C-alpha positions in Angstrom: 0.0 0.0 0.0 1.4 3.4 -1.0 1.2 6.2 1.5 -0.5 9.3 0.2 0.3 12.7 1.8 -0.9 16.2 1.3 2.2 18.4 1.7 1.5 21.7 3.4 2.2 24.9 1.5 4.8 25.9 4.1 6.8 22.8 3.4 6.7 23.5 -0.4 7.8 27.1 0.3 10.6 25.9 2.6 11.8 23.5 0.0 11.8 26.3 -2.6 13.8 28.6 -0.4 16.3 26.0 0.9 16.8 23.4 -1.7 19.2 21.3 0.5 17.1 21.5 3.7 14.9 18.8 5.3 11.7 20.0 3.6 13.4 19.6 0.2 14.5 16.1 1.1 10.9 15.3 1.9 9.8 16.6 -1.4 12.5 14.6 -3.2 11.3 11.4 -1.5 7.8 12.2 -2.9 9.2 12.8 -6.3 11.2 9.5 -6.1 7.9 7.7 -5.5 8.5 6.8 -1.8 5.0 8.2 -1.1 2.2 9.6 -3.3 1.9 13.4 -3.2 -1.7 14.6 -3.3 -2.8 18.2 -3.9 -5.6 20.3 -5.2 -6.0 23.4 -7.3 -6.7 25.6 -4.3 -3.4 24.4 -2.7 -1.5 25.0 -5.9 -3.0 28.5 -6.3 -2.0 29.3 -2.7 1.5 28.0 -3.3 1.9 30.3 -6.3 0.5 33.3 -4.5 3.0 32.8 -1.6 5.9 32.2 -4.0 5.1 35.4 -5.8 5.3 37.6 -2.7 8.1 40.1 -3.0 9.8 39.1 0.2 9.9 35.4 -0.9 11.3 36.3 -4.3 13.9 38.5 -2.6 15.2 35.7 -0.4 16.2 33.6 -3.4 16.4 36.3 -6.0 13.7 34.6 -8.1 11.0 35.8 -10.5 7.4 35.1 -11.0 8.4 32.8 -13.8 10.5 30.8 -11.4 7.6 30.5 -9.0 5.3 29.3 -11.9 7.9 26.8 -13.0 8.2 25.4 -9.4 4.4 25.1 -9.1 4.2 23.3 -12.5 6.9 20.9 -11.2 4.8 20.3 -8.1 1.7 19.6 -10.2 3.7 17.2 -12.4 4.5 14.9 -9.5 1.3 15.2 -7.5 -2.1 13.5 -7.9 -4.6 16.3 -8.3 -7.8 15.7 -6.4 -11.0 17.6 -6.6 -12.4 19.4 -3.6 -15.7 17.8 -2.6 -16.8 20.2 0.1 -15.7 22.7 2.7 -14.8 22.0 6.3 -14.6 24.4 9.2 -12.0 23.0 11.6 -9.3 25.6 12.1 -9.3 28.8 14.1 -7.9 30.5 10.9 -10.4 29.9 8.1 -7.5 30.2 5.6 -6.1 26.9 7.0 -9.3 25.0 6.3 
């Protein structure tokens, strides 16, 4: 049985900012097929929005094109699942 995991946006961002860090190693394990990466369009949109923030781009001297390429690489290895409904579990509604 293959483990499926939704990788939090913060982990993707950390991997983007520090390509040799532990979050990047986790991402590489997913890309290598050690677990199935699962995501959704809203999560990919959130990731792109975060990566396009000026302070994020400044850290790695990246561009909006770099951010878009990274999100495309995420989408290429992830299984895209539809959102079936909304949940209200977190104090911060953005985290739902």
